[in-house]
C-alpha angles and dihedrals in degrees: 000000000000117000116261099240115196103171123051114199134196115199117211115191132128093224115086090201092054092047089053093047093049092047091051093048095049092045088065088077112070092209094059125077123189100215096182150333134230132197095211142007095265092059089041092055092059094043093051089058093043101041101029097213122195095219135022125208107205134195121207106214107060138137122269095009133021120235097247092055091047091048091055092050092045094051090050097048109021110011117201138149111285131189109199111211117183142135086238096060103077113153112290098009120138091244091053090051091048090052092052092046090051091055109271112154094205133015120200130180112236115217113250091235113066094217090059090066086081087069094060098054098117093047092048093049091048091050092050092049092048091049091051090059094047122108108231122195130197116265128208115252113247112255115252114260114196093210098034114134112258098195125117116241090241139359131190093231117052127206136227125209122192130184128190143156132168107029090011097119091065093037094052091047088053092049102040097045087060093056117108116236091256095050116145117275108278137203118199129193113192117173101244135137123258115280092025096078094063092056091045091052092048091050092050091046089061092051103041136073089221123070110259122192142151108269119253123197109275096019113153118239102225137157113285094025131104118193118202113207110242117245116255095026136075120245119210133181118238134179133218109183105308093338121102118204139164131249117208112203143159123240143131121313117265115210084356089297137116113206093036124195092216092058091053096042092049091054091047090052091053101042104030105024111158091011094069140076119203130200130187117201138187117321148123122263133013103290110136099021096098091040093051088051089052088052092050092050089050090056101263121140113242139205135188126193113243124249097247095058096042124100086208119011096201104105098038090044092055091048091051092046093055093047096249098127120080092178129035112192141158117265094256090061098047098086095049092046093049091054095045094049091049090054094053119097 
């Protein structure tokens, strides 16, 4: 006789291993049926309409769209019980609170190791059953805000952003050669003419443990990779789901510069927020000061190189004057501080 299933579940997670583990755990209860799985919200959207599940389990860090954004859209258009299950949703975290505010019925913290999911079977089954009994109401979609922050509350991989000008070639060599091979993904704007940045990136790549290359439109910002903004174009950070990538675009000079540090820092503030650390190094002028302040206001941690170790103290000085720099350190301490700050919660 076929089992009398009462709760149909759709699992949404970008990891095939996690999807298998969750399916196996939920299958231990004869009243739960996993009717399907999806690797991202776009596939999930179609499967919700096709399979009509009773409950959704939802990850947060996924390609193309993060889980919190998808949850908000789902609750506005097709409300249903959702259990958010992510390594970012430990009790009391900002991401957990965002999930509950967006309409999640239950929020569980997923172990960082996929195999450890087997240890949370009873808790997962209980959460799914509780969600199935919950009354879920439709929620209004949030109005679009042109300048609204687009950063996630927290991401597993953090991001570093560095700006420099006069004296920056030597300063960046000093900093980047100290990075471990698994350093956070890094974007660098060094004031430099077109065609010079490629040679500079290639030279650094031969000296560093991390991969260093001139940024190309669409490049992912991932651990162990440093992207040097190409001369003559602006480089901006963008986000698709949990993936950070760069956009290379033309536009007017900012502070008489292209690429401009301010343009890059402003985009990091908007798309990475608390998940980024910014540093402004030696250079002439004020480029980067306002952008570093934007990063600080968005929750990023910020660093300025001290006067004694600068070739030209202009850019760090302006950042310090406007209150954008939380830490002021000599050049030989910048790399270590960047890594430590990125590792902090």
